[in-house]
NUTOR-174699 format. One record per residue: x, y, z of N, C-alpha, C in turn; residue number from 1. Coordinates in Angstrom, 2 decimals, padded with zeros to 5 digits. Layout:
# residues N
NODE,X,Y,Z,X,Y,Z,X,Y,Z,NUM
...
# end
This chain:
# residues 163
NODE,029.72,-011.81,-014.76,030.37,-011.84,-016.03,031.24,-013.10,-016.09,1
NODE,031.20,-013.82,-017.20,032.03,-015.03,-017.31,033.51,-014.68,-017.21,2
NODE,034.32,-015.61,-016.67,035.73,-015.29,-016.46,036.50,-015.02,-017.76,3
NODE,036.10,-015.62,-018.86,036.82,-015.45,-020.12,036.13,-014.47,-021.07,4
NODE,035.22,-013.67,-020.55,034.46,-012.77,-021.41,035.40,-011.79,-022.11,5
NODE,035.41,-011.80,-023.44,036.23,-010.88,-024.22,037.70,-011.27,-024.30,6
NODE,038.07,-012.41,-023.77,039.48,-012.86,-023.76,039.57,-014.26,-024.37,7
NODE,040.74,-014.60,-024.80,040.91,-015.99,-025.26,040.70,-016.97,-024.11,8
NODE,040.17,-018.12,-024.43,039.91,-019.14,-023.42,040.30,-020.50,-023.99,9
NODE,040.19,-021.56,-023.19,040.49,-022.89,-023.74,039.52,-023.30,-024.85,10
NODE,038.38,-022.61,-024.96,037.35,-023.00,-025.91,037.32,-022.15,-027.16,11
NODE,037.85,-020.91,-027.08,037.79,-020.00,-028.23,039.00,-019.08,-028.20,12
NODE,039.30,-018.49,-029.34,040.43,-017.58,-029.41,040.07,-016.16,-029.02,13
NODE,038.85,-015.95,-028.53,038.42,-014.61,-028.11,037.65,-013.92,-029.23,14
NODE,037.62,-012.63,-029.16,036.86,-011.87,-030.16,037.76,-010.99,-031.02,15
NODE,039.07,-011.26,-030.99,040.01,-010.48,-031.79,039.72,-010.56,-033.27,16
NODE,039.23,-011.72,-033.75,038.93,-011.88,-035.17,037.78,-010.97,-035.62,17
NODE,037.01,-010.44,-034.66,035.93,-009.51,-034.98,036.41,-008.07,-035.06,18
NODE,037.67,-007.86,-034.75,038.20,-006.50,-034.76,038.10,-005.83,-033.40,19
NODE,037.93,-006.60,-032.34,037.84,-006.04,-031.00,039.18,-005.43,-030.61,20
NODE,039.19,-004.18,-030.14,040.48,-003.58,-029.74,041.07,-004.30,-028.54,21
NODE,042.40,-004.20,-028.38,043.07,-004.87,-027.28,042.63,-004.33,-025.92,22
NODE,042.30,-003.05,-025.84,041.89,-002.46,-024.57,040.36,-002.46,-024.40,23
NODE,039.72,-003.42,-025.03,038.25,-003.50,-024.99,037.72,-003.61,-023.56,24
NODE,038.28,-004.46,-022.75,037.79,-004.64,-021.39,037.98,-003.39,-020.55,25
NODE,039.07,-002.66,-020.76,039.28,-001.40,-020.03,038.24,-000.37,-020.47,26
NODE,037.92,-000.36,-021.75,036.88,000.57,-022.24,035.52,000.21,-021.65,27
NODE,035.22,-001.07,-021.60,033.94,-001.51,-021.04,033.85,-001.13,-019.57,28
NODE,034.94,-001.25,-018.84,034.93,-000.92,-017.41,034.65,000.57,-017.18,29
NODE,035.06,001.42,-018.11,034.84,002.87,-017.96,033.47,003.31,-018.45,30
NODE,032.82,002.48,-019.25,031.54,002.86,-019.86,030.41,002.73,-018.83,31
NODE,029.52,003.74,-018.76,028.37,003.60,-017.85,027.43,002.51,-018.36,32
NODE,026.79,001.83,-017.43,025.90,000.74,-017.82,024.60,001.24,-018.41,33
NODE,024.08,002.34,-017.87,022.83,002.89,-018.36,022.85,004.39,-018.11,34
NODE,022.14,005.16,-018.93,022.12,006.60,-018.70,021.37,006.93,-017.41,35
NODE,021.80,007.99,-016.79,021.12,008.44,-015.58,019.76,009.01,-015.93,36
NODE,018.82,008.90,-015.01,017.50,009.47,-015.22,017.56,010.99,-015.07,37
NODE,018.39,011.46,-014.13,018.49,012.90,-013.88,019.82,013.43,-014.39,38
NODE,019.83,014.70,-014.77,021.06,015.39,-015.15,022.02,015.42,-013.97,39
NODE,023.28,015.74,-014.23,024.25,015.89,-013.16,023.77,017.03,-012.26,40
NODE,023.72,016.80,-010.99,023.19,017.78,-010.05,021.75,017.48,-009.67,41
NODE,021.07,016.62,-010.41,019.73,016.19,-010.06,018.66,017.24,-010.17,42
NODE,018.86,018.26,-011.02,017.88,019.35,-011.10,016.79,019.09,-012.14,43
NODE,017.09,018.34,-013.16,016.09,018.08,-014.20,016.30,016.68,-014.76,44
NODE,015.31,016.22,-015.50,015.39,014.90,-016.11,016.39,014.91,-017.25,45
NODE,017.11,013.81,-017.44,018.07,013.70,-018.51,017.37,013.60,-019.87,46
NODE,016.27,012.88,-019.90,015.48,012.70,-021.11,014.09,013.26,-020.90,47
NODE,013.46,013.67,-021.99,012.07,014.10,-021.92,011.21,012.83,-021.84,48
NODE,010.37,012.78,-020.81,009.52,011.61,-020.63,008.29,011.76,-021.52,49
NODE,008.01,010.80,-022.41,006.81,010.89,-023.24,005.56,010.62,-022.41,50
NODE,004.45,011.12,-022.89,003.19,010.96,-022.16,002.82,009.49,-021.97,51
NODE,003.14,008.66,-022.94,002.85,007.24,-022.81,003.60,006.61,-021.66,52
NODE,004.87,006.99,-021.48,005.66,006.47,-020.37,005.14,006.99,-019.04,53
NODE,004.79,008.27,-019.01,004.25,008.84,-017.77,002.94,008.16,-017.37,54
NODE,002.08,007.90,-018.36,000.81,007.25,-018.02,001.02,005.80,-017.59,55
NODE,002.02,005.13,-018.14,002.32,003.77,-017.72,002.85,003.75,-016.29,56
NODE,003.77,004.68,-015.99,004.30,004.77,-014.63,003.19,005.11,-013.64,57
NODE,002.32,006.05,-014.03,001.22,006.44,-013.14,000.25,005.28,-012.93,58
NODE,000.03,004.46,-013.95,-000.86,003.31,-013.80,-000.29,002.32,-012.80,59
NODE,001.01,002.10,-012.86,001.65,001.20,-011.90,001.64,001.78,-010.50,60
NODE,001.90,003.09,-010.41,001.91,003.75,-009.10,000.52,003.73,-008.46,61
NODE,-000.52,004.00,-009.26,-001.88,003.97,-008.69,-002.27,002.56,-008.29,62
NODE,-001.84,001.56,-009.05,-002.12,000.17,-008.67,-001.46,-000.19,-007.36,63
NODE,-000.21,000.25,-007.19,000.50,-000.01,-005.93,-000.17,000.72,-004.77,64
NODE,-000.53,001.99,-005.00,-001.19,002.77,-003.95,-002.53,002.14,-003.57,65
NODE,-003.28,001.67,-004.55,-004.56,001.03,-004.25,-004.35,-000.27,-003.45,66
NODE,-003.31,-001.02,-003.79,-003.04,-002.25,-003.04,-002.75,-001.95,-001.58,67
NODE,-001.88,-000.96,-001.34,-001.57,-000.60,000.05,-002.78,000.00,000.75,68
NODE,-003.55,000.82,000.03,-004.74,001.43,000.63,-005.79,000.41,001.01,69
NODE,-006.05,-000.54,000.13,-007.03,-001.57,000.46,-006.53,-002.48,001.57,70
NODE,-005.23,-002.74,001.60,-004.68,-003.54,002.70,-004.84,-002.81,004.03,71
NODE,-004.57,-001.50,004.03,-004.73,-000.72,005.26,-006.19,-000.67,005.69,72
NODE,-007.10,-000.47,004.73,-008.53,-000.45,005.07,-008.98,-001.82,005.58,73
NODE,-008.46,-002.88,005.01,-008.78,-004.22,005.48,-008.27,-004.46,006.89,74
NODE,-007.07,-003.95,007.17,-006.52,-004.09,008.52,-007.38,-003.34,009.53,75
NODE,-007.78,-002.10,009.19,-008.63,-001.33,010.10,-009.98,-002.02,010.27,76
NODE,-010.52,-002.57,009.19,-011.81,-003.24,009.28,-011.73,-004.50,010.13,77
NODE,-010.61,-005.20,010.07,-010.47,-006.43,010.85,-010.15,-006.17,012.31,78
NODE,-009.44,-005.10,012.60,-009.01,-004.85,013.98,-009.85,-003.81,014.69,79
NODE,-010.66,-003.10,013.97,-011.47,-002.05,014.59,-012.75,-001.83,013.83,80
NODE,-013.19,-000.61,013.80,-014.45,-000.27,013.17,-014.16,000.74,012.06,81
NODE,-014.12,000.28,010.80,-013.78,001.15,009.68,-014.80,002.28,009.50,82
NODE,-016.12,002.02,009.53,-017.06,003.13,009.40,-016.90,004.18,010.51,83
NODE,-016.62,003.73,011.73,-016.43,004.69,012.83,-015.16,005.51,012.62,84
NODE,-014.09,004.90,012.10,-012.86,005.63,011.84,-013.07,006.68,010.76,85
NODE,-013.85,006.31,009.72,-014.14,007.28,008.65,-015.03,008.41,009.15,86
NODE,-016.00,008.09,009.99,-016.88,009.12,010.56,-016.09,010.06,011.47,87
NODE,-015.16,009.52,012.23,-014.33,010.37,013.09,-013.45,011.30,012.26,88
NODE,-012.90,010.81,011.17,-012.10,011.65,010.28,-012.95,012.76,009.68,89
NODE,-014.16,012.40,009.25,-015.07,013.39,008.65,-015.46,014.45,009.67,90
NODE,-015.67,014.06,010.91,-016.10,015.02,011.93,-014.95,015.88,012.44,91
NODE,-013.78,015.29,012.62,-012.65,016.03,013.20,-011.94,016.94,012.21,92
NODE,-011.81,016.51,010.97,-011.06,017.30,009.99,-011.74,017.22,008.63,93
NODE,-012.76,018.08,008.40,-013.48,018.01,007.12,-012.58,018.29,005.91,94
NODE,-011.61,019.21,006.04,-010.72,019.49,004.91,-009.83,018.28,004.62,95
NODE,-009.40,017.61,005.66,-008.59,016.41,005.48,-009.44,015.28,004.88,96
NODE,-010.71,015.28,005.21,-011.60,014.25,004.66,-011.72,014.41,003.14,97
NODE,-011.83,015.66,002.66,-011.90,015.88,001.21,-010.59,015.45,000.54,98
NODE,-009.46,015.78,001.16,-008.17,015.37,000.61,-008.05,013.84,000.60,99
NODE,-008.55,013.20,001.63,-008.51,011.73,001.68,-009.40,011.13,000.60,100
NODE,-010.59,011.71,000.42,-011.48,011.21,-000.66,-010.84,011.42,-002.02,101
NODE,-010.15,012.55,-002.21,-009.46,012.80,-003.48,-008.32,011.81,-003.68,102
NODE,-007.59,011.52,-002.61,-006.47,010.59,-002.69,-006.94,009.16,-002.96,103
NODE,-008.19,008.88,-002.67,-008.74,007.56,-002.96,-009.40,007.53,-004.33,104
NODE,-010.15,008.59,-004.67,-010.92,008.57,-005.91,-010.04,008.68,-007.15,105
NODE,-008.98,009.51,-007.12,-008.14,009.63,-008.31,-007.49,008.31,-008.69,106
NODE,-006.81,007.61,-007.76,-006.20,006.33,-008.17,-007.23,005.31,-008.65,107
NODE,-008.40,005.29,-008.01,-009.44,004.36,-008.47,-009.86,004.65,-009.90,108
NODE,-010.15,005.92,-010.17,-010.60,006.30,-011.51,-009.48,006.10,-012.52,109
NODE,-008.28,006.57,-012.19,-007.16,006.48,-013.13,-006.85,005.02,-013.47,110
NODE,-006.76,004.19,-012.45,-006.42,002.78,-012.68,-007.52,002.08,-013.48,111
NODE,-008.77,002.40,-013.20,-009.88,001.79,-013.94,-009.85,002.23,-015.40,112
NODE,-009.71,003.53,-015.65,-009.69,004.02,-017.03,-008.44,003.54,-017.77,113
NODE,-007.31,003.44,-017.06,-006.10,002.89,-017.68,-006.28,001.43,-018.08,114
NODE,-006.97,000.66,-017.23,-007.25,-000.73,-017.57,-008.20,-000.82,-018.75,115
NODE,-009.18,000.07,-018.81,-010.11,000.08,-019.95,-009.35,000.40,-021.24,116
NODE,-008.42,001.36,-021.16,-007.64,001.70,-022.35,-006.80,000.51,-022.79,117
NODE,-006.18,-000.20,-021.86,-005.40,-001.38,-022.24,-006.29,-002.47,-022.80,118
NODE,-007.50,-002.60,-022.29,-008.43,-003.59,-022.82,-008.75,-003.27,-024.28,119
NODE,-008.99,-002.00,-024.57,-009.26,-001.59,-025.95,-008.02,-001.83,-026.81,120
NODE,-006.86,-001.48,-026.31,-005.63,-001.71,-027.08,-005.43,-003.18,-027.36,121
NODE,-005.72,-004.04,-026.39,-005.51,-005.48,-026.58,-006.46,-006.06,-027.62,122
NODE,-007.65,-005.50,-027.73,-008.63,-006.02,-028.68,-008.55,-005.34,-030.04,123
NODE,-007.88,-004.21,-030.13,-007.78,-003.46,-031.37,-006.66,-004.02,-032.23,124
NODE,-006.81,-003.87,-033.54,-005.74,-004.33,-034.42,-004.51,-003.45,-034.23,125
NODE,-003.36,-004.07,-034.26,-002.13,-003.34,-034.02,-001.63,-002.67,-035.29,126
NODE,-001.86,-003.24,-036.43,-001.41,-002.64,-037.68,000.00,-003.06,-038.02,127
NODE,000.54,-002.42,-039.05,001.90,-002.72,-039.46,002.61,-001.40,-039.80,128
NODE,003.79,-001.50,-040.38,004.58,-000.30,-040.66,003.86,000.65,-041.62,129
NODE,003.11,000.11,-042.57,002.44,000.96,-043.57,001.11,001.50,-043.07,130
NODE,000.46,000.77,-042.19,-000.86,001.17,-041.69,-000.70,002.07,-040.47,131
NODE,-001.14,003.29,-040.58,-001.02,004.25,-039.47,-002.35,004.39,-038.73,132
NODE,-003.26,003.44,-038.86,-004.55,003.52,-038.21,-004.59,002.86,-036.83,133
NODE,-003.47,002.34,-036.37,-003.44,001.64,-035.10,-003.55,002.61,-033.93,134
NODE,-004.19,002.16,-032.86,-004.28,002.96,-031.64,-002.94,003.04,-030.91,135
NODE,-001.98,002.21,-031.31,-000.67,002.22,-030.66,000.35,003.09,-031.39,136
NODE,-000.10,003.85,-032.38,000.78,004.84,-033.00,001.05,005.94,-031.99,137
NODE,002.26,006.48,-032.00,002.70,007.44,-030.99,001.76,008.63,-030.80,138
NODE,001.29,009.30,-031.85,000.38,010.43,-031.61,-000.91,010.02,-030.89,139
NODE,-001.42,008.84,-031.21,-002.66,008.39,-030.57,-002.41,007.99,-029.12,140
NODE,-001.25,007.40,-028.83,-000.90,007.05,-027.45,-000.74,008.33,-026.63,141
NODE,-000.07,009.34,-027.21,000.12,010.61,-026.51,-001.24,011.26,-026.21,142
NODE,-002.12,011.27,-027.20,-003.44,011.88,-027.02,-004.26,011.12,-025.97,143
NODE,-004.24,009.79,-026.03,-005.03,009.02,-025.06,-004.44,009.15,-023.66,144
NODE,-003.13,009.31,-023.55,-002.51,009.49,-022.23,-002.91,010.82,-021.61,145
NODE,-002.88,011.88,-022.42,-003.31,013.19,-021.92,-004.78,013.16,-021.52,146
NODE,-005.60,012.51,-022.33,-007.02,012.40,-022.03,-007.24,011.58,-020.76,147
NODE,-006.43,010.55,-020.56,-006.53,009.72,-019.36,-006.22,010.52,-018.11,148
NODE,-005.15,011.31,-018.14,-004.80,012.16,-016.99,-005.91,013.17,-016.70,149
NODE,-006.37,013.86,-017.74,-007.36,014.92,-017.54,-008.70,014.37,-017.06,150
NODE,-009.18,013.32,-017.71,-010.48,012.77,-017.31,-010.43,012.16,-015.91,151
NODE,-009.31,011.55,-015.56,-009.18,010.99,-014.22,-009.16,012.08,-013.16,152
NODE,-008.49,013.19,-013.45,-008.45,014.29,-012.49,-009.84,014.88,-012.28,153
NODE,-010.56,015.11,-013.39,-011.90,015.70,-013.29,-012.86,014.74,-012.58,154
NODE,-012.90,013.49,-013.01,-013.81,012.53,-012.38,-013.43,012.25,-010.94,155
NODE,-012.14,012.22,-010.63,-011.71,012.01,-009.27,-012.14,013.15,-008.35,156
NODE,-012.00,014.40,-008.82,-012.45,015.54,-008.01,-013.97,015.55,-007.86,157
NODE,-014.68,015.19,-008.92,-016.15,015.12,-008.82,-016.58,014.06,-007.80,158
NODE,-015.96,012.91,-007.85,-016.29,011.86,-006.88,-015.94,012.28,-005.46,159
NODE,-014.83,012.96,-005.29,-014.44,013.41,-003.96,-015.40,014.49,-003.45,160
NODE,-015.88,015.34,-004.32,-016.82,016.39,-003.91,-018.19,015.82,-003.57,161
NODE,-018.62,014.78,-004.27,-019.93,014.19,-004.03,-019.93,013.42,-002.70,162
NODE,-018.82,012.75,-002.40,-018.74,011.89,-001.22,-018.77,012.67,000.02,163
# end
């Protein structure tokens, strides 16, 4: 914060001419910078998260998970035998193998379908205040986000079951 923020300085008389109260800086010091994500006690969210925000967060999380997963697979492939490690996992713990396939297939499908949705959004007309035909209108974003979650879950489980 600049040293003369909200106070008179050699360059300006401050913000008193705007009607700023004298105790403005004390009020600013007591004010929270941003609302908390969780309620006091951490039991529930402070705000209801819209489906569009959840799908955006999930797209980033799946991208990060895929980056770490591919890096780990690359490390195993470079330092050992990746097909042998996968075959050992399949032979030793078949239930864990299905969970591992699910943990790989869902992020792949979700991230791919999320990218396809963004590609469509980028090429589609955005519209204006009067035109409600845009794909970026809130009801359409909510519907596409729910469809993205559901279709990714179903396709991810199908891919995990086939593998």
